[in-house]
C-alpha positions in Angstrom: 33.0 28.7 -63.6 34.1 25.7 -61.6 34.9 27.9 -58.6 31.4 29.6 -58.7 29.8 26.1 -59.0 31.8 24.9 -56.0 30.7 27.8 -53.8 27.1 27.5 -54.9 27.0 23.8 -54.3 28.6 24.2 -50.9 26.0 26.8 -50.0 23.2 24.5 -51.2 24.5 21.5 -49.3 24.9 23.4 -45.9 21.6 25.3 -46.1 19.4 22.4 -45.2 21.9 21.4 -42.4 21.3 24.7 -40.6 17.7 25.2 -41.8 18.5 28.8 -42.5 20.1 31.0 -45.2 21.9 33.3 -42.8 24.2 30.8 -41.1 25.4 29.2 -44.4 26.0 32.7 -45.7 28.2 33.4 -42.7 30.3 30.3 -43.6 30.4 31.2 -47.3 31.5 34.8 -46.6 34.7 33.5 -45.1 35.7 31.9 -48.5 36.9 35.1 -50.2 39.4 35.7 -47.4 40.9 32.2 -48.1 41.6 33.5 -51.6 43.9 36.1 -50.0 46.0 33.3 -48.5 46.1 31.6 -51.9 47.2 34.8 -53.7 49.9 35.6 -51.1 51.5 32.2 -51.1 51.3 32.0 -54.9 53.0 35.4 -55.1 55.7 34.4 -52.5 56.5 31.1 -54.3 56.2 32.5 -57.8 53.5 30.0 -58.7 51.3 30.7 -61.7 47.6 30.0 -62.1 47.0 26.6 -63.7 44.4 23.9 -63.8 46.0 22.3 -60.7 45.9 25.7 -58.9 42.2 26.1 -59.7 41.6 22.5 -58.5 43.4 23.5 -55.2 41.1 26.6 -54.9 38.1 24.4 -55.3 39.5 22.0 -52.6 40.0 25.1 -50.4 36.3 26.0 -50.7 35.5 22.6 -49.2 38.1 22.9 -46.5 37.0 26.4 -45.5 33.3 25.4 -45.5 34.1 22.4 -43.2 36.0 24.6 -40.7 33.1 27.1 -40.7 30.6 24.2 -40.3 32.5 22.9 -37.2 32.4 26.4 -35.6 28.9 27.4 -36.4 27.5 24.0 -35.4 29.1 24.3 -32.0 27.8 27.9 -31.5 24.3 26.7 -32.4 24.6 23.8 -29.9 25.5 26.3 -27.2 22.6 28.5 -28.1 20.3 25.5 -27.8 21.7 24.8 -24.3 20.5 28.2 -23.3 23.6 30.3 -23.5 23.4 33.9 -24.7 24.5 34.8 -28.2 27.7 36.3 -26.9 28.5 33.4 -24.6 27.8 30.9 -27.3 30.1 32.7 -29.8 32.9 32.9 -27.3 32.4 29.4 -26.0 32.1 27.9 -29.5 35.2 29.6 -30.7 37.2 28.5 -27.7 35.8 24.9 -27.9 36.6 24.6 -31.6 40.0 26.3 -31.6 42.0 23.1 -31.1 40.1 20.9 -33.6 40.3 23.5 -36.4 44.0 24.2 -35.6 44.9 20.5 -35.6 43.0 19.7 -38.8 44.6 22.7 -40.6 48.0 21.7 -39.3 47.7 18.1 -40.5 46.5 19.3 -43.9 49.4 21.8 -44.3 52.0 19.4 -43.0 50.7 16.6 -45.2 50.9 18.7 -48.3 54.3 20.3 -47.5 56.3 17.4 -49.1 54.2 17.8 -52.3 54.7 21.6 -52.3 58.5 21.3 -51.9 58.9 18.4 -54.3 61.5 18.8 -57.0 61.4 15.3 -58.6 60.7 15.0 -62.3 56.9 15.1 -62.8 56.2 16.6 -59.5 55.8 20.1 -61.0 52.2 19.2 -61.9 51.2 18.8 -58.3 53.2 21.7 -56.8 50.6 24.4 -57.6 47.8 22.4 -56.1 49.7 21.9 -52.9 50.8 25.5 -52.6 47.2 26.8 -53.2 45.7 24.4 -50.7 48.4 25.2 -48.1 47.9 29.0 -48.5 44.1 28.7 -48.5 44.0 26.3 -45.6 46.2 28.6 -43.4 44.1 31.6 -44.2 40.8 29.7 -43.8 41.9 28.5 -40.4 42.6 32.1 -39.3 39.4 33.4 -40.8 37.3 30.6 -39.2 38.7 31.4 -35.8 38.5 35.1 -35.9 36.2 36.4 -38.7 33.3 33.9 -38.5 32.5 34.7 -34.9 32.3 38.4 -35.9 30.1 37.6 -38.9 28.0 35.4 -36.7 27.4 38.2 -34.2 26.5 40.6 -37.0 24.3 38.4 -39.2 22.7 35.7 -37.1 19.5 36.5 -35.3 19.4 36.7 -31.5 
């Protein structure tokens, strides 16, 4: 329920930003791929689904939406400058590669001590950190590779 609400609210918040239903849909379509990263890292680490893990998934929705926002906004800016759709997608992806990579890296590295913590009481925060790390890593890859593909297929010329 909370996850569905987070996705719906994220969609409703970014829809007025782009004044379109298609472009927010492109961003939201990248979210299910982030779940793959969550599932893989939870499986590798043997982490079970818990309230903290669900909170991490909800956080990952916001993170993946922000990465998609950064990329789609840059592509739109290049289209307004007069670039063709293909040039805008390639230019926007290359322009936003470093910012998305740096943001994801700082998030992952910042949560790494929490994910690896073994102190008494830290076990409550470990699932949240693991989920956010897995989801952020996958969201970064999806943002840089899948969103441009979705944009070329879904967005109008």
